[in-house]
SEKOLTI-39507 format. One record per residue (C-alpha): residue number from 1; residue in three letters; chain; x negated, y, z negated. Coordinates in steps of 0.5 Angstrom, whole numbers, plus 2048, in hexadecimal, padded with zeros to 3 digits. Each point is the difference from the previous one (the first is absolute). Layout:
N
+------+------+-------+-----+-----+-----+
| resi | resn | chain |   u |   v |   w |
+------+------+-------+-----+-----+-----+
|  NUM |  ALA |     A |   X |   Y |   Z |
...
+------+------+-------+-----+-----+-----+
END
This chain:
291
+------+------+-------+-----+-----+-----+
| resi | resn | chain |   u |   v |   w |
+------+------+-------+-----+-----+-----+
|    1 |  MET |     A | 7FA | 83C | 838 |
|    2 |  GLU |     A | 7FD | 7FD | 7F9 |
|    3 |  LEU |     A | 7FA | 803 | 7FC |
|    4 |  ASN |     A | 7FE | 7F9 | 800 |
|    5 |  ASP |     A | 7FF | 7FF | 807 |
|    6 |  LEU |     A | 7FC | 806 | 800 |
|    7 |  LYS |     A | 7FB | 7FD | 7FB |
|    8 |  ILE |     A | 800 | 7FA | 804 |
|    9 |  PHE |     A | 7FF | 804 | 807 |
|   10 |  GLN |     A | 7FA | 804 | 7FC |
|   11 |  THR |     A | 7FD | 7F9 | 7FE |
|   12 |  VAL |     A | 800 | 7FD | 807 |
|   13 |  ALA |     A | 7FD | 807 | 803 |
|   14 |  THR |     A | 7FA | 800 | 7FB |
|   15 |  CYS |     A | 7FF | 7F8 | 800 |
|   16 |  GLY |     A | 801 | 7FF | 808 |
|   17 |  SER |     A | 803 | 7FA | 7FF |
|   18 |  ILE |     A | 807 | 7FD | 7FE |
|   19 |  SER |     A | 7FC | 7FA | 7FC |
|   20 |  LYS |     A | 7FB | 805 | 7FC |
|   21 |  ALA |     A | 806 | 804 | 7FE |
|   22 |  ALA |     A | 804 | 7FA | 7FE |
|   23 |  LEU |     A | 7FA | 7FE | 7FB |
|   24 |  GLU |     A | 7FF | 808 | 7FE |
|   25 |  LEU |     A | 808 | 800 | 7FE |
|   26 |  ASN |     A | 801 | 7F9 | 7FE |
|   27 |  TYR |     A | 805 | 7FF | 805 |
|   28 |  VAL |     A | 801 | 7FA | 805 |
|   29 |  GLN |     A | 7FE | 802 | 807 |
|   30 |  SER |     A | 807 | 7FF | 803 |
|   31 |  ASN |     A | 803 | 805 | 7FB |
|   32 |  ILE |     A | 7FB | 805 | 803 |
|   33 |  THR |     A | 801 | 7FF | 807 |
|   34 |  ALA |     A | 808 | 801 | 7FF |
|   35 |  ARG |     A | 7FF | 806 | 7FC |
|   36 |  ILE |     A | 7FC | 803 | 806 |
|   37 |  LYS |     A | 805 | 7FE | 805 |
|   38 |  VAL |     A | 805 | 803 | 7FC |
|   39 |  LEU |     A | 7FC | 807 | 7FF |
|   40 |  GLU |     A | 7FF | 800 | 808 |
|   41 |  LYS |     A | 807 | 7FE | 801 |
|   42 |  GLU |     A | 803 | 806 | 7FC |
|   43 |  LEU |     A | 7FB | 805 | 803 |
|   44 |  ARG |     A | 801 | 7FD | 807 |
|   45 |  THR |     A | 7F9 | 800 | 802 |
|   46 |  PRO |     A | 7FA | 7FB | 7FF |
|   47 |  LEU |     A | 7FB | 802 | 7FB |
|   48 |  PHE |     A | 7FA | 7FC | 801 |
|   49 |  TYR |     A | 7FC | 7FD | 806 |
|   50 |  ARG |     A | 800 | 7F9 | 7FF |
|   51 |  HIS |     A | 7FA | 7FB | 802 |
|   52 |  LYS |     A | 7FC | 7FA | 7FE |
|   53 |  ARG |     A | 7FC | 802 | 7FA |
|   54 |  GLY |     A | 806 | 805 | 7FD |
|   55 |  MET |     A | 803 | 806 | 801 |
|   56 |  ILE |     A | 7FE | 807 | 801 |
|   57 |  LEU |     A | 805 | 806 | 7FF |
|   58 |  ASN |     A | 802 | 804 | 807 |
|   59 |  PRO |     A | 802 | 807 | 800 |
|   60 |  GLU |     A | 807 | 7FF | 7FD |
|   61 |  GLY |     A | 7FD | 7FC | 7FA |
|   62 |  LYS |     A | 7FB | 805 | 7FF |
|   63 |  ARG |     A | 805 | 805 | 7FF |
|   64 |  LEU |     A | 804 | 7FC | 7FC |
|   65 |  LEU |     A | 7FA | 7FF | 7FB |
|   66 |  GLU |     A | 7FF | 807 | 7FF |
|   67 |  GLN |     A | 807 | 801 | 7FF |
|   68 |  SER |     A | 801 | 7FA | 7FB |
|   69 |  ARG |     A | 7FA | 802 | 7FC |
|   70 |  GLY |     A | 803 | 807 | 7FE |
|   71 |  ILE |     A | 807 | 7FC | 7FF |
|   72 |  LEU |     A | 7FD | 7FB | 7FB |
|   73 |  ALA |     A | 7FB | 805 | 7FD |
|   74 |  GLY |     A | 807 | 805 | 7FF |
|   75 |  ILE |     A | 803 | 7FA | 7FC |
|   76 |  GLU |     A | 7FA | 7FE | 7FC |
|   77 |  ARG |     A | 800 | 808 | 7FE |
|   78 |  VAL |     A | 807 | 7FF | 7FE |
|   79 |  LYS |     A | 7FF | 7FA | 7FC |
|   80 |  ARG |     A | 7FA | 803 | 7FC |
|   81 |  THR |     A | 804 | 806 | 7FE |
|   82 |  PHE |     A | 804 | 7FC | 7FB |
|   83 |  GLN |     A | 7FA | 7FD | 7FD |
|   84 |  ASP |     A | 7FF | 801 | 7F8 |
|   85 |  LYS |     A | 7FC | 807 | 800 |
|   86 |  SER |     A | 7FE | 7FE | 7F9 |
|   87 |  ASN |     A | 7FE | 7F9 | 802 |
|   88 |  PRO |     A | 7FD | 800 | 807 |
|   89 |  SER |     A | 800 | 7F9 | 803 |
|   90 |  GLY |     A | 7FF | 7FD | 807 |
|   91 |  VAL |     A | 7FA | 800 | 805 |
|   92 |  LEU |     A | 7FB | 806 | 801 |
|   93 |  GLU |     A | 7FC | 800 | 806 |
|   94 |  ILE |     A | 7FA | 804 | 7FF |
|   95 |  GLY |     A | 7FA | 800 | 805 |
|   96 |  ILE |     A | 7F9 | 801 | 7FE |
|   97 |  VAL |     A | 7F9 | 802 | 803 |
|   98 |  GLU |     A | 7FB | 7FB | 7FC |
|   99 |  THR |     A | 7FC | 805 | 7FD |
|  100 |  VAL |     A | 805 | 803 | 7FB |
|  101 |  MET |     A | 7FC | 7FF | 7FA |
|  102 |  ALA |     A | 806 | 804 | 7FC |
|  103 |  LEU |     A | 805 | 7FB | 802 |
|  104 |  PRO |     A | 7FF | 7FA | 7FB |
|  105 |  ASP |     A | 802 | 805 | 7FA |
|  106 |  ILE |     A | 806 | 803 | 804 |
|  107 |  LEU |     A | 802 | 7F9 | 801 |
|  108 |  SER |     A | 7FF | 7FD | 7FA |
|  109 |  SER |     A | 804 | 805 | 7FC |
|  110 |  TYR |     A | 806 | 800 | 805 |
|  111 |  CYS |     A | 800 | 7F9 | 7FF |
|  112 |  ARG |     A | 800 | 800 | 7F9 |
|  113 |  LYS |     A | 806 | 805 | 800 |
|  114 |  TYR |     A | 804 | 7FD | 805 |
|  115 |  PRO |     A | 7FF | 7F9 | 800 |
|  116 |  ASN |     A | 807 | 7FF | 804 |
|  117 |  VAL |     A | 7FC | 803 | 806 |
|  118 |  GLU |     A | 7FD | 7FB | 805 |
|  119 |  LEU |     A | 7FA | 804 | 803 |
|  120 |  SER |     A | 7FE | 7FE | 807 |
|  121 |  LEU |     A | 7F9 | 803 | 803 |
|  122 |  LYS |     A | 7FE | 800 | 807 |
|  123 |  ALA |     A | 7F9 | 802 | 801 |
|  124 |  GLY |     A | 7FD | 804 | 807 |
|  125 |  VAL |     A | 7FD | 806 | 802 |
|  126 |  THR |     A | 803 | 807 | 800 |
|  127 |  GLU |     A | 803 | 801 | 807 |
|  128 |  PHE |     A | 803 | 7F9 | 7FF |
|  129 |  LEU |     A | 803 | 801 | 7F9 |
|  130 |  LEU |     A | 803 | 807 | 802 |
|  131 |  GLN |     A | 804 | 7FD | 806 |
|  132 |  GLN |     A | 803 | 7FB | 7FC |
|  133 |  VAL |     A | 802 | 805 | 7FB |
|  134 |  ILE |     A | 803 | 804 | 806 |
|  135 |  ASP |     A | 803 | 7FA | 803 |
|  136 |  MET |     A | 803 | 7FF | 7F8 |
|  137 |  LYS |     A | 7FD | 7F9 | 800 |
|  138 |  LEU |     A | 7FC | 802 | 7FA |
|  139 |  ASP |     A | 803 | 804 | 7FA |
|  140 |  GLY |     A | 7FA | 804 | 7FF |
|  141 |  ALA |     A | 7F8 | 7FF | 801 |
|  142 |  PHE |     A | 7FA | 802 | 7FD |
|  143 |  VAL |     A | 7FB | 803 | 806 |
|  144 |  THR |     A | 7FB | 805 | 802 |
|  145 |  GLY |     A | 802 | 807 | 800 |
|  146 |  PRO |     A | 802 | 805 | 801 |
|  147 |  ILE |     A | 806 | 7FE | 805 |
|  148 |  ARG |     A | 803 | 805 | 804 |
|  149 |  HIS |     A | 807 | 7FD | 803 |
|  150 |  PRO |     A | 807 | 804 | 7FF |
|  151 |  LEU |     A | 803 | 7F9 | 7FE |
|  152 |  ILE |     A | 7FB | 7FF | 7FA |
|  153 |  GLU |     A | 7FF | 803 | 7F9 |
|  154 |  GLN |     A | 7FA | 7FE | 7FC |
|  155 |  VAL |     A | 7FD | 800 | 7F9 |
|  156 |  GLU |     A | 7F9 | 801 | 7FF |
|  157 |  VAL |     A | 7FD | 7FA | 7FC |
|  158 |  ILE |     A | 7F9 | 801 | 7FF |
|  159 |  GLN |     A | 7FA | 803 | 804 |
|  160 |  GLU |     A | 7FA | 7FC | 801 |
|  161 |  LYS |     A | 7F9 | 801 | 803 |
|  162 |  LEU |     A | 7FE | 7FC | 806 |
|  163 |  VAL |     A | 7F9 | 7FD | 801 |
|  164 |  LEU |     A | 7FC | 7FC | 805 |
|  165 |  VAL |     A | 7FE | 7F9 | 7FD |
|  166 |  SER |     A | 7FB | 7FB | 802 |
|  167 |  LYS |     A | 7FB | 7FB | 7FE |
|  168 |  GLU |     A | 7FA | 804 | 800 |
|  169 |  LYS |     A | 7FE | 805 | 7FB |
|  170 |  THR |     A | 7FD | 805 | 805 |
|  171 |  PHE |     A | 805 | 803 | 805 |
|  172 |  SER |     A | 7FF | 805 | 806 |
|  173 |  MET |     A | 805 | 802 | 805 |
|  174 |  GLU |     A | 7FC | 7FC | 805 |
|  175 |  ASP |     A | 803 | 7FA | 7FD |
|  176 |  ILE |     A | 806 | 801 | 803 |
|  177 |  THR |     A | 7FE | 800 | 807 |
|  178 |  GLN |     A | 7FC | 7FA | 7FE |
|  179 |  ARG |     A | 804 | 7FC | 7FC |
|  180 |  PRO |     A | 808 | 7FD | 801 |
|  181 |  LEU |     A | 805 | 804 | 7FC |
|  182 |  LEU |     A | 805 | 7FC | 7FD |
|  183 |  LEU |     A | 807 | 803 | 800 |
|  184 |  TYR |     A | 807 | 7FF | 7FF |
|  185 |  ASN |     A | 804 | 800 | 806 |
|  186 |  LYS |     A | 802 | 806 | 804 |
|  187 |  GLY |     A | 805 | 804 | 7FB |
|  188 |  CYS |     A | 7FC | 800 | 7FA |
|  189 |  GLY |     A | 7FF | 807 | 7FD |
|  190 |  TYR |     A | 7F9 | 7FE | 7FE |
|  191 |  ARG |     A | 7FE | 7FE | 807 |
|  192 |  GLU |     A | 803 | 807 | 803 |
|  193 |  ARG |     A | 7FC | 804 | 7FB |
|  194 |  LEU |     A | 7F9 | 7FC | 802 |
|  195 |  GLU |     A | 802 | 801 | 807 |
|  196 |  SER |     A | 801 | 807 | 800 |
|  197 |  TRP |     A | 7FA | 801 | 7FC |
|  198 |  MET |     A | 7FC | 7FC | 806 |
|  199 |  LYS |     A | 803 | 804 | 805 |
|  200 |  THR |     A | 7FF | 807 | 7FD |
|  201 |  ALA |     A | 7F9 | 7FD | 7FF |
|  202 |  GLY |     A | 7FF | 7FD | 807 |
|  203 |  ILE |     A | 7FE | 7F9 | 7FD |
|  204 |  ILE |     A | 802 | 7FA | 804 |
|  205 |  PRO |     A | 800 | 7FA | 7FC |
|  206 |  LYS |     A | 7FD | 7FA | 802 |
|  207 |  GLN |     A | 806 | 7FB | 7FF |
|  208 |  ILE |     A | 807 | 800 | 7FD |
|  209 |  MET |     A | 802 | 7FA | 7FD |
|  210 |  GLU |     A | 807 | 800 | 7FD |
|  211 |  PHE |     A | 803 | 7FC | 7FA |
|  212 |  GLY |     A | 807 | 800 | 7FD |
|  213 |  THR |     A | 7FE | 7FF | 7F9 |
|  214 |  LEU |     A | 7FC | 804 | 7FB |
|  215 |  GLY |     A | 7FD | 7F9 | 7FD |
|  216 |  THR |     A | 7FD | 7FE | 807 |
|  217 |  ILE |     A | 7FD | 807 | 801 |
|  218 |  ILE |     A | 7FD | 800 | 7F9 |
|  219 |  GLY |     A | 7FD | 7F9 | 801 |
|  220 |  SER |     A | 7FD | 801 | 807 |
|  221 |  VAL |     A | 7FD | 807 | 7FD |
|  222 |  SER |     A | 7FD | 7FC | 7FA |
|  223 |  ALA |     A | 7FD | 7FB | 806 |
|  224 |  GLY |     A | 7FD | 805 | 803 |
|  225 |  ILE |     A | 804 | 800 | 806 |
|  226 |  GLY |     A | 801 | 807 | 801 |
|  227 |  ILE |     A | 803 | 807 | 7FD |
|  228 |  THR |     A | 807 | 802 | 7FE |
|  229 |  ILE |     A | 803 | 806 | 7FD |
|  230 |  ILE |     A | 805 | 7FF | 7FA |
|  231 |  PRO |     A | 802 | 804 | 7F9 |
|  232 |  GLU |     A | 7FA | 800 | 7FB |
|  233 |  SER |     A | 805 | 7FD | 7FB |
|  234 |  SER |     A | 801 | 7FA | 804 |
|  235 |  ILE |     A | 7F9 | 7FD | 7FF |
|  236 |  ALA |     A | 7FE | 803 | 7FA |
|  237 |  ASP |     A | 7FF | 7F9 | 7FD |
|  238 |  LEU |     A | 7FC | 7FE | 805 |
|  239 |  VAL |     A | 7FB | 806 | 800 |
|  240 |  ALA |     A | 7FF | 7FF | 7F9 |
|  241 |  LYS |     A | 7FE | 7F9 | 801 |
|  242 |  GLY |     A | 7FB | 802 | 806 |
|  243 |  THR |     A | 804 | 7FC | 805 |
|  244 |  VAL |     A | 801 | 806 | 805 |
|  245 |  PHE |     A | 7FE | 807 | 800 |
|  246 |  CYS |     A | 804 | 807 | 801 |
|  247 |  HIS |     A | 7FE | 806 | 804 |
|  248 |  SER |     A | 803 | 806 | 801 |
|  249 |  VAL |     A | 805 | 803 | 805 |
|  250 |  PRO |     A | 7FF | 807 | 802 |
|  251 |  GLU |     A | 806 | 806 | 7FF |
|  252 |  PRO |     A | 805 | 800 | 802 |
|  253 |  TYR |     A | 801 | 7F9 | 801 |
|  254 |  HIS |     A | 7FE | 7FD | 7F9 |
|  255 |  GLU |     A | 807 | 801 | 7FD |
|  256 |  ILE |     A | 806 | 7FC | 801 |
|  257 |  THR |     A | 807 | 800 | 7FD |
|  258 |  THR |     A | 804 | 7FA | 7FE |
|  259 |  ILE |     A | 807 | 802 | 801 |
|  260 |  PHE |     A | 807 | 7FD | 7FF |
|  261 |  ILE |     A | 805 | 801 | 806 |
|  262 |  ARG |     A | 807 | 7FE | 801 |
|  263 |  ARG |     A | 805 | 802 | 805 |
|  264 |  LYS |     A | 804 | 807 | 7FD |
|  265 |  ASP |     A | 806 | 7FE | 803 |
|  266 |  SER |     A | 801 | 7F9 | 7FE |
|  267 |  TYR |     A | 804 | 7FF | 7FA |
|  268 |  THR |     A | 7FC | 800 | 7F9 |
|  269 |  THR |     A | 802 | 7FA | 7FC |
|  270 |  SER |     A | 7FF | 7FF | 7F9 |
|  271 |  THR |     A | 7FA | 7FB | 801 |
|  272 |  LEU |     A | 7FD | 805 | 804 |
|  273 |  GLN |     A | 801 | 806 | 7FC |
|  274 |  CYS |     A | 7FD | 7FD | 7FA |
|  275 |  PHE |     A | 7FA | 7FD | 804 |
|  276 |  MET |     A | 7FF | 808 | 802 |
|  277 |  ASP |     A | 801 | 802 | 7F9 |
|  278 |  GLU |     A | 7FB | 7FB | 7FE |
|  279 |  ILE |     A | 7FB | 803 | 805 |
|  280 |  VAL |     A | 801 | 807 | 7FE |
|  281 |  ALA |     A | 7FF | 7FE | 7F9 |
|  282 |  ARG |     A | 7F9 | 7FD | 802 |
|  283 |  ALA |     A | 7FE | 805 | 804 |
|  284 |  SER |     A | 801 | 806 | 7FB |
|  285 |  VAL |     A | 7FB | 7FC | 7FC |
|  286 |  LYS |     A | 7FB | 800 | 805 |
|  287 |  GLN |     A | 802 | 808 | 801 |
|  288 |  THR |     A | 803 | 7FF | 807 |
|  289 |  PHE |     A | 806 | 803 | 803 |
|  290 |  PHE |     A | 806 | 7FF | 804 |
|  291 |  SER |     A | 7FF | 802 | 807 |
+------+------+-------+-----+-----+-----+
END
């Protein structure tokens, strides 16, 4: 069994068709088909349900997908072991929640010091990014903390103040029951804080509208569509212009901590170690600490 066959298999499983996998890998379709057949012959079992629209993993295929991820991840860790520790290079895949205001400083400093590293950023909510780190699809991620998981270690990056944001200068609790709440999708740490507060206070919102990006949420609040909850620092410029207004969130729901997480049992590459060193250096300036 060749490692490249496992890579081809993973791509077909992800894309759901031979044609899409061929485009992704820049292979001819006949080559993809042949390698899948070789793999199925070696394992003496079909790996896919085949239909007119593409291919879906069968139970044996799902089992191989899980095992192949571990195999290929192990090979990648071996390769990275031999990287030049003093001059890291390669790809560093980092997840981010969109409102991490300390991120530009960290990224710019890191990129200046290590120009041979290619940074790949994936935005998402905390729950999604946590799972991506656990599945080793990301080297690490900036998320809302704290995170309590046996496979995760974390570095505190910054503590911030959560505020409600609206178009109107005046605000009362009744507004939450009369105006739509504009929130990130489920799994967002800010949304969880707000929902915990509302549950404790017995507040039932009129409507929750879900969005995938900070820009869309802020734009909708600015247009007077509804109310949101985000870190105060992320909308300081708009508040200064009078475009939107901030309103306080009561204790203990008003403080939010951004942390950087990684899977503790994964190999720490030189690219990741240098990145974490940069986080700790920046965090010490802001008088934060290692969790």
